[in-house]
N, CA and C atoms as a LAMMPS dump frame, in Angstrom:
ITEM: TIMESTEP
0
ITEM: NUMBER OF ATOMS
618
ITEM: BOX BOUNDS ff ff ff
-5.0000000000000000e+02 5.0000000000000000e+02
-5.0000000000000000e+02 5.0000000000000000e+02
-5.0000000000000000e+02 5.0000000000000000e+02
ITEM: ATOMS id mol type element x y z
1 1 1 N -453.171 137.136 43.626
2 1 2 C -453.772 136.754 44.916
3 1 3 C -453.109 137.545 46.034
4 2 1 N -453.932 138.095 46.943
5 2 2 C -453.395 138.922 48.023
6 2 3 C -452.572 138.079 48.977
7 3 1 N -451.522 138.704 49.527
8 3 2 C -450.669 138.033 50.506
9 3 3 C -451.487 137.74 51.755
10 4 1 N -451.388 136.503 52.25
11 4 2 C -452.172 136.097 53.433
12 4 3 C -451.861 136.97 54.638
13 5 1 N -450.623 137.443 54.742
14 5 2 C -450.224 138.249 55.893
15 5 3 C -450.967 139.577 55.935
16 6 1 N -451.538 139.987 54.806
17 6 2 C -452.294 141.234 54.771
18 6 3 C -453.759 141.011 55.088
19 7 1 N -454.155 139.771 55.238
20 7 2 C -455.538 139.442 55.536
21 7 3 C -455.772 139.47 57.046
22 8 1 N -456.886 140.085 57.459
23 8 2 C -457.168 140.24 58.891
24 8 3 C -457.272 138.892 59.591
25 9 1 N -457.886 137.918 58.919
26 9 2 C -458.039 136.598 59.527
27 9 3 C -456.688 135.961 59.798
28 10 1 N -455.738 136.148 58.904
29 10 2 C -454.404 135.572 59.092
30 10 3 C -453.654 136.283 60.205
31 11 1 N -453.89 137.582 60.338
32 11 2 C -453.261 138.337 61.421
33 11 3 C -453.766 137.837 62.772
34 12 1 N -455.068 137.582 62.86
35 12 2 C -455.652 137.069 64.105
36 12 3 C -455.105 135.681 64.412
37 13 1 N -454.985 134.841 63.384
38 13 2 C -454.457 133.49 63.582
39 13 3 C -453.008 133.538 64.064
40 14 1 N -452.218 134.447 63.504
41 14 2 C -450.82 134.591 63.919
42 14 3 C -450.736 135.042 65.372
43 15 1 N -451.65 135.956 65.752
44 15 2 C -451.683 136.437 67.138
45 15 3 C -452.01 135.291 68.082
46 16 1 N -452.974 134.462 67.713
47 16 2 C -453.349 133.32 68.556
48 16 3 C -452.192 132.345 68.709
49 17 1 N -451.466 132.128 67.639
50 17 2 C -450.316 131.224 67.702
51 17 3 C -449.255 131.761 68.654
52 18 1 N -449.003 133.072 68.601
53 18 2 C -448.007 133.682 69.501
54 18 3 C -448.47 133.593 70.955
55 19 1 N -449.754 133.833 71.177
56 19 2 C -450.29 133.74 72.533
57 19 3 C -450.139 132.324 73.073
58 20 1 N -450.501 131.339 72.264
59 20 2 C -450.435 129.941 72.698
60 20 3 C -449.003 129.53 73.015
61 21 1 N -448.046 129.939 72.197
62 21 2 C -446.646 129.604 72.418
63 21 3 C -446.138 130.213 73.723
64 22 1 N -446.504 131.475 73.965
65 22 2 C -446.079 132.151 75.194
66 22 3 C -446.687 131.478 76.414
67 23 1 N -447.971 131.135 76.346
68 23 2 C -448.653 130.509 77.473
69 23 3 C -448.057 129.136 77.796
70 24 1 N -447.669 128.379 76.778
71 24 2 C -447.053 127.068 77.018
72 24 3 C -445.719 127.214 77.739
73 25 1 N -444.96 128.256 77.386
74 25 2 C -443.663 128.486 78.03
75 25 3 C -443.842 128.839 79.504
76 26 1 N -444.733 129.789 79.799
77 26 2 C -444.919 130.198 81.196
78 26 3 C -445.609 129.095 82.001
79 27 1 N -446.406 128.258 81.331
80 27 2 C -447.003 127.105 82.006
81 27 3 C -445.915 126.172 82.508
82 28 1 N -444.933 125.871 81.659
83 28 2 C -443.841 124.994 82.052
84 28 3 C -443.026 125.559 83.197
85 29 1 N -442.736 126.871 83.148
86 29 2 C -441.957 127.521 84.207
87 29 3 C -442.686 127.43 85.537
88 30 1 N -443.988 127.719 85.529
89 30 2 C -444.758 127.702 86.774
90 30 3 C -444.934 126.299 87.334
91 31 1 N -445.087 125.305 86.467
92 31 2 C -445.241 123.927 86.935
93 31 3 C -443.978 123.457 87.661
94 32 1 N -442.817 123.776 87.093
95 32 2 C -441.549 123.393 87.721
96 32 3 C -441.371 124.119 89.05
97 33 1 N -441.656 125.419 89.062
98 33 2 C -441.469 126.201 90.284
99 33 3 C -442.463 125.804 91.373
100 34 1 N -443.625 125.315 91.003
101 34 2 C -444.573 124.82 92.006
102 34 3 C -443.949 123.677 92.806
103 35 1 N -443.345 122.731 92.105
104 35 2 C -442.721 121.587 92.764
105 35 3 C -441.555 122.034 93.647
106 36 1 N -440.743 122.948 93.127
107 36 2 C -439.573 123.43 93.867
108 36 3 C -440.009 124.154 95.142
109 37 1 N -440.946 125.078 95.017
110 37 2 C -441.368 125.863 96.18
111 37 3 C -442.158 125.037 97.192
112 38 1 N -442.99 124.125 96.701
113 38 2 C -443.742 123.282 97.625
114 38 3 C -442.797 122.437 98.474
115 39 1 N -441.81 121.84 97.829
116 39 2 C -440.836 121.015 98.543
117 39 3 C -440.055 121.847 99.555
118 40 1 N -439.571 123.011 99.12
119 40 2 C -438.802 123.882 100.01
120 40 3 C -439.66 124.393 101.158
121 41 1 N -440.925 124.721 100.871
122 41 2 C -441.808 125.224 101.914
123 41 3 C -442.09 124.184 102.982
124 42 1 N -442.286 122.935 102.558
125 42 2 C -442.538 121.861 103.519
126 42 3 C -441.314 121.578 104.372
127 43 1 N -440.14 121.599 103.734
128 43 2 C -438.908 121.309 104.473
129 43 3 C -438.549 122.43 105.439
130 44 1 N -438.717 123.678 104.986
131 44 2 C -438.307 124.821 105.814
132 44 3 C -439.381 125.275 106.793
133 45 1 N -440.606 124.828 106.608
134 45 2 C -441.699 125.261 107.475
135 45 3 C -442.156 126.683 107.197
136 46 1 N -441.997 127.128 105.954
137 46 2 C -442.333 128.516 105.603
138 46 3 C -443.731 128.636 105.018
139 47 1 N -444.563 129.467 105.648
140 47 2 C -445.899 129.735 105.142
141 47 3 C -445.826 130.507 103.827
142 48 1 N -444.901 131.453 103.753
143 48 2 C -444.817 132.284 102.555
144 48 3 C -444.402 131.464 101.328
145 49 1 N -443.492 130.51 101.503
146 49 2 C -443.101 129.654 100.378
147 49 3 C -444.237 128.714 99.969
148 50 1 N -444.931 128.158 100.963
149 50 2 C -446.071 127.307 100.642
150 50 3 C -447.142 128.087 99.896
151 51 1 N -447.386 129.311 100.354
152 51 2 C -448.382 130.155 99.698
153 51 3 C -447.959 130.462 98.268
154 52 1 N -446.686 130.763 98.085
155 52 2 C -446.198 131.086 96.753
156 52 3 C -446.225 129.856 95.842
157 53 1 N -445.991 128.673 96.421
158 53 2 C -446.055 127.45 95.607
159 53 3 C -447.482 127.18 95.149
160 54 1 N -448.449 127.432 96.026
161 54 2 C -449.841 127.264 95.637
162 54 3 C -450.222 128.257 94.543
163 55 1 N -449.639 129.454 94.631
164 55 2 C -449.865 130.455 93.596
165 55 3 C -449.291 129.978 92.258
166 56 1 N -448.104 129.347 92.312
167 56 2 C -447.495 128.797 91.097
168 56 3 C -448.385 127.711 90.489
169 57 1 N -448.95 126.858 91.332
170 57 2 C -449.843 125.816 90.849
171 57 3 C -451.08 126.44 90.215
172 58 1 N -451.634 127.436 90.896
173 58 2 C -452.805 128.116 90.36
174 58 3 C -452.519 128.736 89.009
175 59 1 N -451.337 129.359 88.883
176 59 2 C -450.956 129.977 87.608
177 59 3 C -450.812 128.926 86.515
178 60 1 N -450.211 127.776 86.862
179 60 2 C -450.042 126.708 85.874
180 60 3 C -451.406 126.235 85.36
181 61 1 N -452.364 126.087 86.278
182 61 2 C -453.715 125.692 85.879
183 61 3 C -454.371 126.775 85.028
184 62 1 N -454.162 128.022 85.44
185 62 2 C -454.724 129.156 84.704
186 62 3 C -454.172 129.214 83.287
187 63 1 N -452.849 129.064 83.148
188 63 2 C -452.229 129.125 81.827
189 63 3 C -452.71 127.982 80.95
190 64 1 N -452.863 126.801 81.558
191 64 2 C -453.361 125.668 80.796
192 64 3 C -454.764 125.927 80.268
193 65 1 N -455.62 126.503 81.112
194 65 2 C -456.976 126.809 80.69
195 65 3 C -456.97 127.912 79.636
196 66 1 N -456.049 128.856 79.778
197 66 2 C -455.954 129.962 78.818
198 66 3 C -455.526 129.457 77.444
199 67 1 N -454.651 128.445 77.412
200 67 2 C -454.256 127.848 76.133
201 67 3 C -455.472 127.253 75.437
202 68 1 N -456.367 126.681 76.226
203 68 2 C -457.568 126.058 75.672
204 68 3 C -458.49 127.09 75.016
205 69 1 N -458.596 128.294 75.624
206 69 2 C -459.552 129.284 75.125
207 69 3 C -458.93 130.302 74.179
208 70 1 N -457.604 130.254 73.961
209 70 2 C -456.934 131.316 73.206
210 70 3 C -457.472 131.438 71.778
211 71 1 N -457.951 130.34 71.19
212 71 2 C -458.467 130.387 69.822
213 71 3 C -459.99 130.403 69.788
214 72 1 N -460.627 130.657 70.931
215 72 2 C -462.076 130.638 70.995
216 72 3 C -462.639 132.053 71.129
217 73 1 N -463.943 132.137 71.202
218 73 2 C -464.612 133.425 71.166
219 73 3 C -464.54 134.204 72.461
220 74 1 N -465.121 135.419 72.41
221 74 2 C -465.077 136.327 73.554
222 74 3 C -465.818 135.75 74.761
223 75 1 N -466.902 135.019 74.53
224 75 2 C -467.66 134.454 75.637
225 75 3 C -466.833 133.43 76.412
226 76 1 N -466.162 132.536 75.688
227 76 2 C -465.339 131.528 76.347
228 76 3 C -464.173 132.173 77.103
229 77 1 N -463.611 133.241 76.55
230 77 2 C -462.515 133.934 77.216
231 77 3 C -462.991 134.603 78.501
232 78 1 N -464.217 135.132 78.482
233 78 2 C -464.767 135.748 79.687
234 78 3 C -465.029 134.684 80.751
235 79 1 N -465.496 133.51 80.319
236 79 2 C -465.711 132.402 81.255
237 79 3 C -464.377 131.959 81.853
238 80 1 N -463.314 131.936 81.02
239 80 2 C -461.983 131.58 81.508
240 80 3 C -461.513 132.583 82.562
241 81 1 N -461.809 133.867 82.329
242 81 2 C -461.422 134.89 83.296
243 81 3 C -462.171 134.679 84.613
244 82 1 N -463.447 134.272 84.531
245 82 2 C -464.204 133.954 85.744
246 82 3 C -463.539 132.809 86.505
247 83 1 N -463.104 131.791 85.768
248 83 2 C -462.43 130.637 86.349
249 83 3 C -461.139 131.071 87.045
250 84 1 N -460.373 131.924 86.379
251 84 2 C -459.103 132.399 86.946
252 84 3 C -459.342 133.241 88.19
253 85 1 N -460.375 134.081 88.145
254 85 2 C -460.705 134.878 89.327
255 85 3 C -461.06 134.002 90.507
256 86 1 N -461.767 132.909 90.231
257 86 2 C -462.112 131.968 91.295
258 86 3 C -460.888 131.293 91.885
259 87 1 N -459.926 130.917 91.03
260 87 2 C -458.681 130.303 91.509
261 87 3 C -457.911 131.275 92.397
262 88 1 N -457.81 132.523 91.95
263 88 2 C -457.083 133.53 92.728
264 88 3 C -457.733 133.738 94.093
265 89 1 N -459.068 133.759 94.137
266 89 2 C -459.779 133.921 95.401
267 89 3 C -459.545 132.72 96.315
268 90 1 N -459.566 131.513 95.737
269 90 2 C -459.36 130.294 96.518
270 90 3 C -457.981 130.275 97.171
271 91 1 N -456.949 130.694 96.424
272 91 2 C -455.601 130.69 96.987
273 91 3 C -455.422 131.793 98.02
274 92 1 N -456.152 132.889 97.852
275 92 2 C -456.123 133.921 98.878
276 92 3 C -456.66 133.383 100.196
277 93 1 N -457.747 132.634 100.125
278 93 2 C -458.331 132.033 101.321
279 93 3 C -457.415 130.942 101.89
280 94 1 N -456.728 130.22 101.004
281 94 2 C -455.775 129.197 101.46
282 94 3 C -454.663 129.822 102.285
283 95 1 N -454.124 130.946 101.806
284 95 2 C -453.051 131.627 102.527
285 95 3 C -453.552 132.109 103.885
286 96 1 N -454.766 132.624 103.929
287 96 2 C -455.337 133.044 105.208
288 96 3 C -455.391 131.876 106.183
289 97 1 N -455.803 130.714 105.68
290 97 2 C -455.868 129.532 106.535
291 97 3 C -454.507 129.115 107.051
292 98 1 N -453.478 129.177 106.186
293 98 2 C -452.124 128.822 106.596
294 98 3 C -451.597 129.788 107.652
295 99 1 N -451.899 131.072 107.472
296 99 2 C -451.447 132.073 108.442
297 99 3 C -452.076 131.824 109.813
298 100 1 N -453.355 131.512 109.825
299 100 2 C -454.048 131.221 111.084
300 100 3 C -453.452 129.983 111.747
301 101 1 N -453.15 128.971 110.94
302 101 2 C -452.568 127.734 111.472
303 101 3 C -451.235 128.012 112.158
304 102 1 N -450.387 128.852 111.546
305 102 2 C -449.077 129.152 112.117
306 102 3 C -449.178 130.035 113.353
307 103 1 N -450.244 130.803 113.441
308 103 2 C -450.456 131.592 114.659
309 103 3 C -450.804 130.669 115.823
310 104 1 N -451.641 129.683 115.546
311 104 2 C -452.055 128.729 116.574
312 104 3 C -450.917 127.766 116.919
313 105 1 N -450.166 127.342 115.884
314 105 2 C -449.04 126.423 116.074
315 105 3 C -447.764 127.081 115.539
316 106 1 N -447.154 127.971 116.333
317 106 2 C -445.998 128.757 115.853
318 106 3 C -444.774 127.897 115.558
319 107 1 N -444.016 128.326 114.542
320 107 2 C -442.781 127.661 114.133
321 107 3 C -441.887 128.68 113.441
322 108 1 N -440.598 128.657 113.762
323 108 2 C -439.651 129.558 113.108
324 108 3 C -439.125 128.862 111.846
325 109 1 N -439.462 129.383 110.663
326 109 2 C -439.006 128.745 109.414
327 109 3 C -437.526 128.976 109.155
328 110 1 N -436.955 128.234 108.217
329 110 2 C -435.541 128.347 107.85
330 110 3 C -435.388 129.505 106.868
331 111 1 N -434.818 130.624 107.339
332 111 2 C -434.777 131.821 106.503
333 111 3 C -433.864 131.656 105.282
334 112 1 N -432.812 130.839 105.408
335 112 2 C -431.927 130.631 104.249
336 112 3 C -432.69 130.027 103.071
337 113 1 N -433.532 129.051 103.37
338 113 2 C -434.317 128.404 102.316
339 113 3 C -435.328 129.381 101.717
340 114 1 N -435.956 130.185 102.58
341 114 2 C -436.934 131.167 102.098
342 114 3 C -436.266 132.142 101.13
343 115 1 N -435.086 132.649 101.51
344 115 2 C -434.386 133.626 100.679
345 115 3 C -433.911 133.051 99.358
346 116 1 N -433.308 131.863 99.405
347 116 2 C -432.761 131.261 98.187
348 116 3 C -433.867 130.896 97.193
349 117 1 N -434.9 130.239 97.674
350 117 2 C -435.999 129.842 96.791
351 117 3 C -436.797 131.064 96.347
352 118 1 N -436.889 132.061 97.23
353 118 2 C -437.57 133.296 96.857
354 118 3 C -436.883 133.992 95.691
355 119 1 N -435.557 134.015 95.703
356 119 2 C -434.799 134.614 94.596
357 119 3 C -434.993 133.823 93.304
358 120 1 N -434.999 132.501 93.409
359 120 2 C -435.209 131.656 92.235
360 120 3 C -436.601 131.892 91.642
361 121 1 N -437.602 131.979 92.514
362 121 2 C -438.969 132.222 92.055
363 121 3 C -439.103 133.601 91.415
364 122 1 N -438.406 134.581 91.98
365 122 2 C -438.44 135.931 91.41
366 122 3 C -437.855 135.941 90.001
367 123 1 N -436.751 135.228 89.809
368 123 2 C -436.135 135.143 88.477
369 123 3 C -437.081 134.464 87.49
370 124 1 N -437.72 133.377 87.926
371 124 2 C -438.636 132.647 87.045
372 124 3 C -439.832 133.509 86.655
373 125 1 N -440.407 134.192 87.632
374 125 2 C -441.582 135.012 87.341
375 125 3 C -441.231 136.265 86.545
376 126 1 N -440.022 136.755 86.688
377 126 2 C -439.591 137.902 85.883
378 126 3 C -439.535 137.513 84.406
379 127 1 N -439.084 136.297 84.137
380 127 2 C -439.068 135.803 82.757
381 127 3 C -440.494 135.719 82.21
382 128 1 N -441.401 135.181 83.026
383 128 2 C -442.801 135.081 82.607
384 128 3 C -443.398 136.463 82.354
385 129 1 N -443.078 137.412 83.224
386 129 2 C -443.601 138.774 83.099
387 129 3 C -443.172 139.404 81.778
388 130 1 N -441.903 139.233 81.43
389 130 2 C -441.382 139.792 80.178
390 130 3 C -442.054 139.127 78.972
391 131 1 N -442.229 137.817 79.032
392 131 2 C -442.852 137.101 77.927
393 131 3 C -444.303 137.53 77.716
394 132 1 N -445.008 137.819 78.809
395 132 2 C -446.433 138.158 78.728
396 132 3 C -446.691 139.632 78.477
397 133 1 N -445.669 140.466 78.631
398 133 2 C -445.837 141.919 78.546
399 133 3 C -446.506 142.354 77.237
400 134 1 N -446.047 141.821 76.116
401 134 2 C -446.56 142.283 74.821
402 134 3 C -447.99 141.807 74.552
403 135 1 N -448.47 140.855 75.356
404 135 2 C -449.826 140.332 75.161
405 135 3 C -450.826 140.905 76.165
406 136 1 N -450.392 141.811 77.03
407 136 2 C -451.226 142.247 78.144
408 136 3 C -452.513 142.953 77.709
409 137 1 N -452.523 143.541 76.505
410 137 2 C -453.694 144.273 76.028
411 137 3 C -454.4 143.565 74.872
412 138 1 N -454.045 142.304 74.609
413 138 2 C -454.638 141.588 73.467
414 138 3 C -456.14 141.376 73.654
415 139 1 N -456.527 140.842 74.836
416 139 2 C -457.934 140.583 75.138
417 139 3 C -458.057 140.34 76.636
418 140 1 N -459.276 140.092 77.12
419 140 2 C -459.494 139.93 78.563
420 140 3 C -458.766 138.705 79.104
421 141 1 N -458.632 137.674 78.289
422 141 2 C -457.932 136.46 78.709
423 141 3 C -456.459 136.746 78.992
424 142 1 N -455.768 137.35 78.031
425 142 2 C -454.347 137.631 78.19
426 142 3 C -454.108 138.735 79.213
427 143 1 N -455.054 139.668 79.327
428 143 2 C -454.927 140.733 80.321
429 143 3 C -454.929 140.164 81.737
430 144 1 N -455.841 139.208 82
431 144 2 C -455.913 138.61 83.34
432 144 3 C -454.699 137.724 83.609
433 145 1 N -454.175 137.072 82.564
434 145 2 C -452.963 136.254 82.713
435 145 3 C -451.779 137.141 83.077
436 146 1 N -451.653 138.285 82.399
437 146 2 C -450.559 139.209 82.702
438 146 3 C -450.693 139.755 84.119
439 147 1 N -451.921 140.022 84.553
440 147 2 C -452.144 140.508 85.912
441 147 3 C -451.655 139.488 86.932
442 148 1 N -451.922 138.208 86.671
443 148 2 C -451.419 137.142 87.557
444 148 3 C -449.896 137.183 87.638
445 149 1 N -449.241 137.375 86.493
446 149 2 C -447.784 137.404 86.446
447 149 3 C -447.236 138.594 87.238
448 150 1 N -447.875 139.739 87.101
449 150 2 C -447.442 140.927 87.844
450 150 3 C -447.545 140.689 89.34
451 151 1 N -448.65 140.093 89.768
452 151 2 C -448.842 139.811 91.188
453 151 3 C -447.815 138.816 91.709
454 152 1 N -447.393 137.894 90.849
455 152 2 C -446.389 136.91 91.254
456 152 3 C -445.077 137.582 91.654
457 153 1 N -444.676 138.593 90.903
458 153 2 C -443.428 139.296 91.206
459 153 3 C -443.536 140.014 92.541
460 154 1 N -444.684 140.657 92.782
461 154 2 C -444.912 141.317 94.07
462 154 3 C -444.839 140.297 95.197
463 155 1 N -445.434 139.12 94.972
464 155 2 C -445.407 138.06 95.98
465 155 3 C -443.984 137.587 96.247
466 156 1 N -443.185 137.428 95.196
467 156 2 C -441.799 136.977 95.36
468 156 3 C -440.979 137.96 96.181
469 157 1 N -441.142 139.244 95.92
470 157 2 C -440.426 140.266 96.692
471 157 3 C -440.86 140.216 98.154
472 158 1 N -442.15 139.98 98.376
473 158 2 C -442.657 139.867 99.749
474 158 3 C -442.031 138.682 100.47
475 159 1 N -441.843 137.583 99.748
476 159 2 C -441.204 136.399 100.339
477 159 3 C -439.779 136.722 100.772
478 160 1 N -439.066 137.509 99.974
479 160 2 C -437.704 137.909 100.341
480 160 3 C -437.707 138.774 101.596
481 161 1 N -438.691 139.644 101.72
482 161 2 C -438.826 140.44 102.945
483 161 3 C -439.112 139.541 104.146
484 162 1 N -439.908 138.494 103.909
485 162 2 C -440.197 137.548 104.987
486 162 3 C -438.916 136.863 105.452
487 163 1 N -438.062 136.471 104.507
488 163 2 C -436.793 135.823 104.855
489 163 3 C -435.929 136.745 105.699
490 164 1 N -435.835 138.006 105.286
491 164 2 C -435.04 138.979 106.045
492 164 3 C -435.626 139.2 107.438
493 165 1 N -436.952 139.245 107.509
494 165 2 C -437.609 139.466 108.798
495 165 3 C -437.403 138.313 109.759
496 166 1 N -437.5 137.095 109.245
497 166 2 C -437.269 135.917 110.092
498 166 3 C -435.828 135.902 110.597
499 167 1 N -434.894 136.266 109.732
500 167 2 C -433.481 136.299 110.114
501 167 3 C -433.214 137.338 111.203
502 168 1 N -433.812 138.509 111.067
503 168 2 C -433.565 139.591 112.016
504 168 3 C -434.255 139.369 113.36
505 169 1 N -435.434 138.767 113.334
506 169 2 C -436.22 138.645 114.566
507 169 3 C -436.179 137.251 115.186
508 170 1 N -435.682 136.258 114.42
509 170 2 C -435.705 134.869 114.875
510 170 3 C -437.122 134.478 115.298
511 171 1 N -438.081 134.888 114.474
512 171 2 C -439.497 134.651 114.752
513 171 3 C -440.216 134.304 113.455
514 172 1 N -441.324 133.586 113.585
515 172 2 C -442.115 133.239 112.423
516 172 3 C -443.123 134.304 112.023
517 173 1 N -443.215 135.367 112.836
518 173 2 C -444.215 136.394 112.555
519 173 3 C -444.04 137.109 111.21
520 174 1 N -442.817 137.446 110.796
521 174 2 C -442.686 138.071 109.47
522 174 3 C -443.232 137.181 108.358
523 175 1 N -443.018 135.88 108.477
524 175 2 C -443.528 134.93 107.501
525 175 3 C -445.062 134.931 107.504
526 176 1 N -445.641 134.988 108.684
527 176 2 C -447.102 135.01 108.817
528 176 3 C -447.677 136.303 108.238
529 177 1 N -447.032 137.428 108.55
530 177 2 C -447.523 138.715 108.059
531 177 3 C -447.479 138.796 106.535
532 178 1 N -446.409 138.254 105.95
533 178 2 C -446.318 138.224 104.487
534 178 3 C -447.446 137.368 103.913
535 179 1 N -447.747 136.27 104.573
536 179 2 C -448.857 135.428 104.127
537 179 3 C -450.178 136.187 104.114
538 180 1 N -450.395 137.005 105.135
539 180 2 C -451.623 137.792 105.197
540 180 3 C -451.673 138.847 104.089
541 181 1 N -450.521 139.472 103.818
542 181 2 C -450.45 140.469 102.742
543 181 3 C -450.724 139.819 101.391
544 182 1 N -450.145 138.642 101.172
545 182 2 C -450.374 137.926 99.916
546 182 3 C -451.85 137.561 99.758
547 183 1 N -452.465 137.158 100.849
548 183 2 C -453.884 136.808 100.794
549 183 3 C -454.716 138.016 100.367
550 184 1 N -454.401 139.172 100.942
551 184 2 C -455.128 140.393 100.585
552 184 3 C -454.93 140.741 99.112
553 185 1 N -453.698 140.571 98.623
554 185 2 C -453.396 140.854 97.214
555 185 3 C -454.152 139.917 96.293
556 186 1 N -454.137 138.625 96.614
557 186 2 C -454.826 137.644 95.782
558 186 3 C -456.328 137.933 95.727
559 187 1 N -456.919 138.225 96.884
560 187 2 C -458.362 138.458 96.941
561 187 3 C -458.751 139.733 96.2
562 188 1 N -457.933 140.774 96.315
563 188 2 C -458.21 142.032 95.601
564 188 3 C -458.136 141.822 94.085
565 189 1 N -457.108 141.115 93.635
566 189 2 C -456.955 140.843 92.21
567 189 3 C -458.079 139.942 91.7
568 190 1 N -458.495 138.992 92.538
569 190 2 C -459.59 138.1 92.15
570 190 3 C -460.866 138.889 91.892
571 191 1 N -461.144 139.848 92.754
572 191 2 C -462.329 140.685 92.574
573 191 3 C -462.239 141.496 91.289
574 192 1 N -461.042 142.005 90.982
575 192 2 C -460.827 142.788 89.762
576 192 3 C -461.1 141.94 88.523
577 193 1 N -460.534 140.73 88.502
578 193 2 C -460.716 139.835 87.359
579 193 3 C -462.176 139.413 87.228
580 194 1 N -462.806 139.088 88.349
581 194 2 C -464.2 138.656 88.328
582 194 3 C -465.125 139.764 87.834
583 195 1 N -464.873 140.992 88.283
584 195 2 C -465.686 142.121 87.82
585 195 3 C -465.546 142.32 86.314
586 196 1 N -464.302 142.234 85.808
587 196 2 C -464.071 142.39 84.381
588 196 3 C -464.75 141.305 83.565
589 197 1 N -464.691 140.072 84.056
590 197 2 C -465.304 138.954 83.342
591 197 3 C -466.819 139.076 83.318
592 198 1 N -467.395 139.46 84.445
593 198 2 C -468.858 139.617 84.524
594 198 3 C -469.321 140.741 83.593
595 199 1 N -468.562 141.839 83.563
596 199 2 C -468.895 142.952 82.666
597 199 3 C -468.848 142.504 81.218
598 200 1 N -467.82 141.704 80.88
599 200 2 C -467.67 141.204 79.514
600 200 3 C -468.826 140.283 79.134
601 201 1 N -469.212 139.403 80.037
602 201 2 C -470.31 138.472 79.765
603 201 3 C -471.629 139.222 79.581
604 202 1 N -471.842 140.241 80.397
605 202 2 C -473.062 141.037 80.263
606 202 3 C -473.103 141.752 78.911
607 203 1 N -471.959 142.262 78.483
608 203 2 C -471.899 142.962 77.188
609 203 3 C -472.175 141.985 76.044
610 204 1 N -471.689 140.745 76.163
611 204 2 C -471.89 139.738 75.125
612 204 3 C -473.351 139.328 75.054
613 205 1 N -474.002 139.223 76.233
614 205 2 C -475.367 138.725 76.29
615 205 3 C -476.415 139.777 75.934
616 206 1 N -475.985 141.057 75.855
617 206 2 C -476.948 142.121 75.528
618 206 3 C -477.373 142.009 74.06
C-alpha cells in the first residue's frame, strides 16, 4: 500500500492543517492586541492607536473567517476574500472619520503611550508576519491574509512616527496625518483584494 504522504490528497490535507494552525495563532495575537490598543488609544486620546486597534479587530475577524474557509473550495475562498476586502475598506473609512473628528475637536495625545503600545504592536505583528510568510502563495485566501499582515507592520511603524511627531511638535496633527495615511493604505489594499476576489469568482463561474 502506498504511503499516504505520497498521495496528493494527503498533501493537501496536511497543507490545510498547517494553514488552520497558523491562522488560529495569529487570530489569538490580534484579539489580545485589539484589547490592548483600544484601551491605550482611549486613555491616551490617540487616533493612530484607535485606528490600529480597529485594524487588529478586523484582522481577528478576518482570520476567524479564513479558518472557516481553509478546508473549502475556491469559490468559498474567493467569497472570503471579498469579505476581507470589505472589512479593510470599512476600517479605512473609520480612520478617515476619526481623523476628521480630531480636526474638528483637537486634542494632544499622550506620546509615551503611543510609542510604547506601538512598539508592542509592531512586535506582535512581526510574529504574525513571519508565521504567515510561508503560506503567502498557497491560495487567494492565504495571500490576502498575508497582505493584511504586511500592512499591519507598515501601520505600526507609522504609529511610531506619530508618537515622535507628537513629542516634537506638542500637537495632535502628526497623529491625525498618520490616521489619514493609514486610511489611504487600507482603502488601496481593500481595492486590491476585492479585484482579486472578483477575478477569481469570474474565473470559477465561466
